[in-house]
C-alpha positions as CSV (number, residue, x, y, z in Angstrom):
1,X,48.2,-111.5,-184.0
2,X,49.1,-110.2,-187.5
3,X,49.0,-106.5,-188.0
4,X,48.3,-104.3,-191.0
5,X,51.5,-102.3,-191.6
6,X,51.4,-98.6,-192.5
7,X,50.9,-98.1,-196.2
8,X,50.9,-95.0,-198.4
9,X,47.4,-93.9,-199.4
10,X,45.5,-96.4,-201.5
11,X,42.2,-96.7,-203.2
12,X,39.1,-98.9,-203.2
13,X,38.6,-100.6,-206.5
14,X,35.4,-102.1,-207.8
15,X,35.4,-103.5,-211.3
16,X,31.7,-102.9,-211.5
17,X,32.3,-99.2,-211.9
18,X,31.7,-99.2,-215.6
19,X,30.2,-102.5,-216.5
20,X,28.1,-105.2,-215.0
21,X,30.5,-107.9,-216.1
22,X,34.1,-106.8,-216.2
23,X,36.6,-108.8,-218.1
24,X,40.1,-109.7,-217.2
25,X,41.4,-107.2,-219.8
26,X,39.2,-104.4,-218.3
27,X,40.3,-105.1,-214.7
28,X,43.9,-105.4,-215.8
29,X,43.7,-102.0,-217.5
30,X,42.0,-100.5,-214.5
31,X,44.7,-101.8,-212.1
32,X,47.5,-100.7,-214.4
33,X,46.0,-97.2,-214.3
34,X,45.7,-97.5,-210.5
35,X,49.3,-98.5,-210.2
36,X,50.4,-95.2,-211.8
37,X,49.0,-93.4,-208.7
38,X,48.8,-95.9,-205.9
39,X,50.5,-98.9,-204.6
40,X,47.7,-100.3,-202.4
41,X,44.2,-101.3,-203.3
42,X,41.2,-102.5,-201.4
43,X,38.5,-104.5,-203.1
44,X,34.9,-105.6,-202.3
45,X,35.1,-108.7,-204.5
46,X,37.8,-111.4,-205.1
47,X,36.6,-112.2,-208.6
48,X,34.3,-111.2,-211.4
49,X,32.5,-113.0,-214.2
50,X,31.9,-116.2,-212.2
51,X,35.6,-116.7,-211.6
52,X,36.9,-115.6,-215.1
53,X,38.6,-112.6,-213.4
54,X,40.8,-113.4,-210.4
55,X,41.3,-110.0,-208.8
56,X,44.1,-111.2,-206.5
57,X,46.2,-112.5,-209.4
58,X,45.6,-109.4,-211.6
59,X,46.6,-107.1,-208.7
60,X,49.8,-109.1,-208.3
61,X,50.5,-108.9,-212.0
62,X,50.0,-105.1,-211.8
63,X,52.4,-104.9,-208.9
64,X,49.8,-103.7,-206.4
65,X,49.4,-104.6,-202.7
66,X,45.9,-105.8,-202.1
67,X,43.5,-105.7,-199.2
68,X,41.2,-108.4,-200.6
69,X,37.5,-108.4,-199.9
70,X,35.2,-111.3,-199.6
71,X,31.8,-110.1,-200.6
72,X,28.9,-111.6,-198.6
73,X,26.1,-112.4,-200.9
74,X,22.9,-112.4,-198.8
75,X,21.0,-115.6,-199.5
76,X,23.8,-117.3,-201.4
77,X,26.1,-119.1,-199.0
78,X,27.4,-121.3,-201.8
79,X,28.7,-118.2,-203.7
80,X,30.4,-117.0,-200.5
81,X,32.1,-120.3,-199.9
82,X,33.1,-120.7,-203.5
83,X,34.7,-117.3,-203.6
84,X,36.5,-118.0,-200.3
85,X,37.8,-121.4,-201.4
86,X,38.7,-120.5,-205.0
87,X,40.0,-116.9,-204.6
88,X,40.5,-115.7,-201.1
89,X,42.2,-118.6,-199.5
90,X,44.7,-119.2,-202.4
91,X,45.4,-115.4,-202.8
92,X,47.8,-115.3,-199.8
93,X,50.3,-117.3,-201.9
94,X,50.6,-114.4,-204.4
95,X,52.6,-112.5,-201.7
96,X,50.8,-109.2,-202.3
97,X,47.9,-109.7,-199.9
98,X,48.2,-107.2,-197.0
99,X,44.9,-108.1,-195.4
100,X,41.5,-109.7,-196.0
101,X,38.2,-108.0,-195.4
102,X,35.2,-110.2,-194.7
103,X,32.1,-108.3,-195.7
104,X,31.2,-104.7,-196.1
105,X,28.3,-102.9,-194.6
106,X,26.4,-106.1,-193.9
107,X,25.7,-106.4,-190.2
108,X,22.5,-108.3,-191.0
109,X,25.0,-111.1,-191.8
110,X,26.8,-111.1,-188.5
111,X,26.8,-114.9,-188.3
112,X,28.4,-115.2,-191.8
113,X,30.9,-112.5,-190.9
114,X,31.8,-114.4,-187.8
115,X,32.1,-117.7,-189.6
116,X,34.5,-116.4,-192.3
117,X,36.6,-114.3,-189.9
118,X,37.2,-117.5,-187.9
119,X,37.8,-119.5,-191.1
120,X,40.3,-116.9,-192.5
121,X,42.2,-116.7,-189.2
122,X,42.5,-120.5,-189.1
123,X,43.4,-120.9,-192.8
124,X,45.6,-117.8,-193.2
125,X,47.2,-117.0,-189.8
126,X,49.9,-114.9,-191.3
127,X,47.3,-112.5,-193.0
128,X,45.5,-109.9,-191.0
129,X,41.7,-110.2,-191.2
130,X,39.0,-107.7,-190.5
131,X,35.5,-106.6,-191.6
132,X,34.4,-103.2,-192.9
133,X,31.2,-101.8,-191.4
134,X,29.8,-98.3,-191.0
135,X,30.9,-96.1,-188.1
136,X,27.4,-96.4,-186.7
137,X,27.8,-100.2,-186.4
138,X,31.1,-99.9,-184.6
139,X,29.9,-97.2,-182.2
140,X,26.3,-98.2,-181.5
141,X,25.6,-101.8,-182.4
142,X,26.1,-104.2,-179.4
143,X,27.1,-107.0,-181.9
144,X,30.3,-105.1,-182.7
145,X,31.8,-106.4,-179.4
146,X,31.4,-110.0,-180.5
147,X,33.5,-109.3,-183.6
148,X,36.4,-107.5,-181.9
149,X,38.1,-110.6,-180.6
150,X,38.0,-112.1,-184.1
151,X,39.6,-109.2,-186.0
152,X,43.2,-107.9,-186.4
153,X,41.8,-104.5,-187.6
154,X,38.5,-103.0,-188.3
155,X,37.4,-101.2,-191.5
156,X,35.2,-98.2,-190.9
157,X,33.1,-96.7,-193.7
158,X,32.6,-93.1,-192.7
159,X,30.0,-91.0,-194.6
160,X,28.9,-87.5,-194.4
161,X,25.3,-87.2,-193.0
162,X,22.7,-85.5,-195.2
163,X,19.1,-85.0,-194.6
164,X,18.4,-85.3,-198.3
165,X,15.5,-82.8,-198.2
166,X,17.4,-80.1,-200.0
167,X,21.1,-79.6,-200.9
168,X,21.4,-76.1,-199.4
169,X,20.3,-77.4,-196.0
170,X,23.6,-79.3,-195.7
171,X,25.9,-76.3,-195.9
């Protein structure tokens, strides 16, 4: 079973932070800035702009290690498959892919998560694979147990809990 080695702190990158359609130049500039402070990046998406921006390649060009995400588009299995075949599967050849995350906070797509975890493990046995879900999913959802045999690691999104009624109530 592949393992995710220890890395110095990294950052999650989303090219959609400042625009709805990031260009390769924008993503390259973002990643160059990121490289000044971090060596490791995690993404939600493997591409932007319908494939015009290959995040895995640009991260390699920037000298960053990458935990590459496969975003699961609910209701668009063709988009998921296209991203997997065109960007995730070939990314391992770049040599900077430290792991692949299938999905993010999408337990309603458990069957799709399972499908792509199995596919990634079969296609890329040298690359650790996992999924990133909320702590509540991992601790309380009975479906989490069916994913554990399929992952080399788990991603856990941990958030503070607010009641959102008034800010001072959360002190």
